[in-house]
C-alpha positions, 0 to 999 in steps of 0.5 A: 457465503450461501448455502443452497441445497446442502451445497456451500458456495464461497464467494470472495470479491476483490479488495476494491469491492470492499472499499465502501466499508473500509474507508480509503486514505492517502499516505504520502511517504518519504523513506530516508536511508539506503533505500533505493533498489531494496524492492519496495514495489514488490510489497504493495498489497493491492494498493494504488499510487506510485513510488519513485527514487529521488536524486538524494537517494531517498524514496517517495511513495504516494499510496491509496487504499484502506488505512489498515492495508497501508499500515500492513505495508509499512510493517512489512517494509520495516521487517524486510528492509528496516536495516536500510530505512533510517527515517520514515515520514508519513502524511495521512490525508483523504483519498482522492481516488485518482489511481487505478494501479500501482506504478513505478515512476 
């Protein structure tokens, strides 16, 4: 925030500009249960990566972003879709920065 001649100018950059102060991580997530079609894609919180339905009825996601944003997504999914999710497996690794958007594949 800048103050100039008694005028306050608020500035807020998009989240990706703050990645240098919030380390980026990659989460490979596997959701088991009755999880296809429940709307995971609508809760991605500006993360990058992808989500896809698997032939066994589970859902796989590969997400990149600040760890706290991914954890926030997982919390929201648990609240919104917890009754559909029987098991969640998560592997945390270093981000590679290969995605520029979130995709459904």
